[in-house]
N, C-alpha and C positions, 0 to 999 in steps of 0.2 A: 511466521506465526507460529505460535506453541503449541504445542500437541493438545494441552489442557484444555486453552479457550477454545479450542477447535470443537473440542467433545463438547463442552459446557454450551456452544452455541448450538450444536445440534441437539443439545440433550431438550435445550428450552423451546426450538422448535419442535419437538415431538413431544412435548409435556413433562418432562421429567422436571425440568427448571433448574437453574441456578441454585447450586445446594450448599446450605451451610452446615457445617458438620459438629455435632456437638456429642463428645464423646469422654470416656474415661477409664483407659487403659492402655498401657503402653508396653513393646517386644523390644526386649534385651537378648543377648546371646547367652541364656541361662536355663536350667532346668527347674522342676516344681520340687524338685528333693528327692524323686522316687527312684528307683534303680540302681545300678551299680556304676559310680561315676560320672561323667561327664565328659561331651566333647568339649574341647578349649577353643574358643574362636579369636583371634588375634587382635581383631579389631570389634568394639562394641555396635549395637545397633544404633542408626542415628544418622547424622547427615555431615556429609564429605563434599570438599568442593573439589577434587581431583580423582580421577579413577585410583586403585591402587590394588595388591595383592595381597590375598585372605588366607592366612595359614591356620590349618586345626590341627591339633594334638593330643595325643588318646593314648595309652598303653593296650594298643591294640589294632586294629581293623577298623578302619572309617569307611562310609559310606553317607553318598549326600544327594540331595534333590534340589534341582530349580527351579521345580512347578508347583510347589507349597505342599505335595505330595508327602505322608508319612514315608521318611527312607527305612529300609531294610536290606537285606543282602541282596535284594535285586536292585538297588541305585545304583549311583555313578560311585566306584572305588576311589577313594582319596589317595591321589598319588602325588601331589604337587600342591602349591600356593593355586586359588582359585584368581582370577584374574575379575574385578568388580568396577563395573563402569554404569553410566546413566543406561537404565534398560528401557527409557523411553520410547528408543527406536526399537525396539523389537515388535512383531505383530503382535495384535490383541488377541487374545484368548477367551477368556472369561467375560468380557464385556461384549463378546459376540454369540453367548447364549440366547436362545430366544425362547427357551422353556421357561423363562422367569417371569412371563406377563403373556396373558392372552392378547393384550395390543398387537404383538407380533404373531398372531393367528387369527387373524382379521375373518378369515373363512366362517370359523368359529363363531364369532361374535355375530355374523351377519344371519347366519343360519336360526339364530335364537331371536333374529329380529329387533336386537338392539344395535347400539353404533359405538364407537369404540368413544372413551372420553377425552383421551389425548392425543393419541395417532403418534405414539413414541419410535423413536428411527435409532437404527443402530449407529453410532460412530463410526464417519467416513476417515478418520484419520489416525493414528496412533494415539492413544491415551498414555498420560504420563504413568509412569510404573519404578518401583522400586524393585530392587533383587534380593529376594529371599532364599536365603540358604538354611536349610535344613539338613542336620547331621545326626547322625549315632555310632555308637562307638559298640565293638564284641570285643571282650579280652580272651586271653589264651584258651579260656574255662567253658568259652562259649557263651555268656552271660552277656546281656545286651543293656546298655543304658539307656537311659532317656534321651528323648530328643531334646536336641540343642536348635534354638531356630535364632538367626541372626535377620535384621532387616536393615538394607543400606539404600539411603536415598543419595544419589551422587550430582553433583551439579544443581541443585534444586536452587541454589542463589543466584541463576540466571534466569527461571523461570519465573513468571507474572502470574498474578492470581492467587498467591500464597500468604501475602503480608498480612500479618495481623490476626494469623488463623493457626488454632492448634492444627495438629494432622496426628490420627490413628490410623494405626495398622492391624487389621486381623488377618490372624493366617490358620486354616486348620486345610486338612485334605482336604482336597475339594469336593471328594465323596459326599464330604458332611455339607455341602451347601448346592451341590449341581446334581448330585448323583441320583438317576434315574430311582432306584429304591428307597435312600437315605436322606436325597438333599432336602435341605429344610426351606429353601430359597426358589425351588422350582414347583411347577407342576405335577410334573414326576409322574411317579405309576400311580397312585392316588384317582389322577385326573383320567389317565390313560385305562384305566379298570372302568370307568364309566362312559366310555365311549360306545357307540354303537356298531355295528357292522360295516356303517358307513364311513366310520372313523369321524362323526362328529357327536358332538357332547346333545343328550337328551334336552330336546328342547322342555325349558323348564318358567316359570314367573320368575324366579329369582334374576336380578342381576348379575352379569358373569362375574362380578366381583366375589360372590357366593359362592360360585362354583366349588364344589371337590378338589381339593389340588394339597399336593404336600404340604405349601405353605399356610395352608389355614389350618394344618393340624396342632394341638396346643399339648401341652405337659411334658413332664418328664423324658416321656420316651422319645421327644421333640428338640430335645437340649443336647447342642454338640458341644467337645471339647473344642477350643480357639485358646492360640497365644496370642494376646493382644499387648499392643506396644502405644503408649500414648505420650506424645511431645506437646509441650506449650509452643506459645505464638515465638518463642525466643529458641526454639530447638532444643529446649531441655529438657531430660526425660522425668516422666512425672511417676510412671511407676510400669511394672512389666510383668508379666507373669501368663499362668494357665487358668482359665475362666469359662464357665459355660455358656452358651450361645443360643438363643432361641429368637424366633422372629416374633416383632408385636405389631400390635393394632388390630382393628378391625377393615374397614373397608381396604385401608392403605396396605395390606399385604396382597392387594392384586395388583398395585404400582410401582413404580421406579422412582427412588432408591427404598427399598423397604428399613423399615425401622428394626433396631434390634434392643432386647432385654439381655444384661450380662449378670450372671452369680457369680458370685464368689463362694468357692465351696473348699472344704479338705481333701475332697477327692482329686481336686486339681492340684492343690499344693496352695491353693488362695484361701487367704484370710477375709480380706475386705480390700474396699474401694477407701482412697483417702480424702474425707470431706475437706482437710487443709488444702490439699495438692489442688483439688479439682477446682472449689466453689473458694476457699478461703476461709471454712467453717471448720471447726475442731469435731467433726463427725468424723464414724467408721460406717461406711454404707456396705450391705451384705448383696445390694444389686443396683444397676444402674440402667438408665434407659438411654440409648442412642436416638433421637427424635429425629424420623428424615425430613416433617414439615407435615407429616399424613399426608392430604388431600392434593397431593401434587402442587400445581399451580395455584390451585382455588384457595387454599388457605394456609399455603405453605408458610409464612411467619407469624400467623394470627397469635397465636400459644405465646409464642418469646413477647410478640408487640405488646400482649396485653398486659403478660403479669409484668413486664419492664413500665408501663405507664402506672401503675398502683403498686408499685413497690413501697410508696413509703404511706401507703394508707396502713392503717391498723386491720389488717387481714394475711391471711396466707397466702404465701405467693409461692411459685416454683423457679428455681435458680437454674438457667441456662449459661451454658460455653458453647461457642461454636471450633467445630473441628473440620475438616477435610479427611473423609475418609479412604482409605485404601484396603482393599478385599482383595485377599491371596497374592497380595502384589500391585494390582491394578487400581487407578484413580476409580473410585464409586461415587464421584458426587459429596454432599454433604450432609452434617447431618447437626442436630443440638445434643450435647449431652444435657441429661438435668436428673436432677435429685425423682427418683421414683415416687408414683403415688404411696 
């Protein structure tokens, strides 16, 4: 049995539900044009039928990471080709983090007199993964290049569940998503600072979905830079680059998977998302919504279904495209990429 279906089944049983992913962005090994030169990678981000050796080149020293973290002088020194194979057999890392949702902390919910909405479960088997290589170069004068990111899916032609689906990969330093202080995807320090001496959240009339947490924060201070890679259902690269990423939603912020808002900004080296590539419309979009379906199982496909049913009426509707999401190299469920409100 494939690792991906195994996780999907576990998610469905726990309430995350089988996901469709709608997204808009892609990651290939290039930088956003800032800094000194760039590390070149011998293979472009994408899908490969068989393992291969990846070569890096730069006029100076090269350091790289394989865990999505930002590379620096303390990363792995590049001394020869990196063997790239199907990473799905590797142990789950980010998929096993429980700080992403209070449903993994039932004692907190029970203390408040509430009940879990779904009862999410961690995956029992390795989830599908891609190999993420992030590299930085340092020249003879000590100048540091921009970070180059490569994302490699190996052997996915043999995996089930991806047919007819686009794939989006979001890569950022794990601290940006899961870090205690600055992670936007976790309960984090915001939640911990509210706990009483017994380690429990104060009893409140609010449902736990509204309890203070990192993932409930808004605004530019809670936007993180990420390298985003978007492939269509035929595995063609639609676009890639660095963009701003924020958590999106209201109640759904407390559940899994969470929705994202993506922003094209000059500070990241990106100008716009191409509506033609994503939706077949001649638009240039400054932002894009990756919609997880909001209230997990209960309303998962409602917006998508209703908009599709009334598409031929003389009213404004939203356009959705389904994608499977990989977050820092690990399969993360599905979202719908749609035009922003």
